[in-house]
N, C-alpha and C positions, 0 to 999 in steps of 0.2 A: 558391352555389358554395362548396365547401369549400377551405380553404387548409391548407397543410402547413408545419410548422416543422421543417425538416430539421436534424438535429444528430447528432454522434457519440454513442455510448453513454457514452463516458468524459467527459461534461460535468462541470464542477467541482461542480455542485450535486446530482449523483447521490448518493442516500442509501445505496444498497447495490446489489449485483448478485450473481448466482449462476448456477451451472451445475449442472443436474441430470443424473445418470447413472442410467439404468434398465437394470441388468445382469441380464437374464432367466435367465442360467445359474447364478445364485446364489439362495439362499433370500431372500425379501423383506426381512427385517431387515438382511441384509448387502448384498444386491444394489442397494438404493436408496441413493444417495449424493448429498449436496448439498454443492457447493463454494461456500462463502459468503464474500463479500468486502465489508466495510463501506466506506462512502464511495466515492470515485470509482475506477472500475476501473483507470485508468492507474497509480495508486500504491498499490493495495491488495495484500493477500495473500489468496489463496483458501484457506480452511481447510475440511477435510473433516468432514462430519457424516453418520454413518450414520442411516438412517431408523429403525433399531431402537433408538436411544438413548432413555432415559427422561427425560433432562434435558440441558441444555446449559450450557457454562461461563458463569458469572455475567457476565463482561464483555460477552458477546454479547447479553444482554437488558437490560443496564444502560445507559440513555442518556437524557439530557435535553439536547436541543440548545440550551437556553437557559442551561445552567450547565456550565462546563468541569469535567471529572472524569477523573482518571487511572485510575478504576475501570472506565472504559468503553472497549470495543474501538473503537467508532465515533470517539470523541474521539482515540484514539491515531492512527488513520489520517487523520482530518480535520486534526489539528494538523500532522502531518508534511507533508501535501499543501499546506496553507496556507504553512508555512514554506518549502517548496521553491519556491513561487511567487516568492520573492525572487531566486532564482538558478537557475532550472529547468535551464538548459543544463548546469550543473555538477552540481547535486544529483540530477538524474534518473539519473545514472550510478551514484551510491551506492545509490539506491533500487532500481534494476533489478538490481544485483548481489545485494542482500539478498533481493529477491523471488525471483530464480532459485535462490538457495541454499536458501531455506525451502521453496519449492514443489516443487523437485526432491526434497528430502528427504521431503516429505509423500507424493509420488507413490510413491516407493520403499517407504515404511513402510506405505502402504495395501495394497500387494501382499502384504506379510508378514502384515498384520492380516486380510486376506481369507482367507488360508490357515488361520491360527490360529482364526478365528471359524467357518469352515466345518467344521473338524475337531471343534470343540466342539459345533457345532449338530447334527452327526450323532450325538453321544453324548448330549447333553442340551440341547435348544433353549432351555430356560428360563434357562440360564446365559449365553446369548449377549448379552442386553441389558445386564447389568452390565459385561461385558467391553468392549463397544463404547462404553458410556457413559463409563467410566473413561478409555478411550483417547482419545476425542474431547475430553473435558474437559481432559485433560492437554495434548494438542496445542494446543488453542485458547488455553489460558492461557499456554503457552510462546511462542506467536506474538505475543500482546499484549505480553508482557514484552520480547520481542526488538524489537518495533516502537517501544516507548517508548525503549529503549536506543538505537536508530537515530535517533530524533527528537532526543534530547539530544546525540547525536554530531554531527548536522547543525547544531544550534544553535551548538555550539562551533567546528566546522570552518569554517563560513561566517559567523561573527560579523562585524558591521560591513561586510559586503560583500567581505571579504577571503577568501582561502583560507588556513586556519590548520592547522598540523601541528606536532608537537613539534620544536623546533629551527628551524622555518620559519614563524614567526608573521607575520601581516599581509602575506601575499603579494598584491600588487596584480595584478588580472587585467584591469582596464579594460573597454572596450567591444569588441564584435566588430570585426574588420578591415573588414567590409562597412560598418559604421556610420561608421567613420573615413573610408572612401573616398567616401562619399556626403554627408558632413557638411562644414560650413565650418571645422571644427576638426580637420583630419587629424593635426596635431601638438600638439593642445591649444590652449587659448585664449591668444592673444598680445595681445589688446586687448579692452577692454570696450565698444568702440564698436559701435553697432548695425550689422549687416551692410548694411541698406538705405542707411543714411547713408554708409557707406563707399563703396558703388557710385556714389552720386550725385555724388561729387567728381570 
C-alpha cells in the first residue's frame, strides 16, 4: 500500500520553484519564458528568463548550501526566509510588499521586451539572443541586490524582537491577544509560583 505525504508547495525546505510559459504566438526564443524563484515560494521573487538567452546571471547558478555567500541568489532568499521566521506575522508584510513591487514591474517590463524582441527578430533573428540575454541578466542581478537590501532592512527593523524605525526604536509588540487570552499570564507574570502548586492551595 502506497502512502502519501501531503504538503503545500511552499514548504520551508523547497529549493526552488518555477512557472513555464509557452506562448505559441511568439517565435520560440521569445515565446518560451521561465519564471524562476530560488528557495521557498512563499517568500521568493519570480524572475523571468527567456529560453532564447545564451547565459544567465551568475547569482542564479552560484550556490553551495553548505557555505553562506552573498554572491548567491539562493542564499539571498534563504537568508531572508530564515530571518523572517523569527517574526513572520510582521515581516511577511514587508516581504509581500517588496514581492508585489518587483514582480509587477517585471510583468510590465516583459510586455515591453516582448515587443522590442519581436521587432528585432523580424529584422535579424540572430540579434535577439544577445538582447534577451542582457535583459535577463540585468533584471536578475537587480532582483538579487534588492533582496539583499530587503534582508538587511529586516535585520535592523526587527532586531531583538522589537519593531525598530528611525525615531521609534525598540517598540515592544508582545504576543498576540489570542495568546494572552488563553494563557495564565494575560497581564504578564505576577508570580514565579508554579501554576499547579497555586491551584492545589
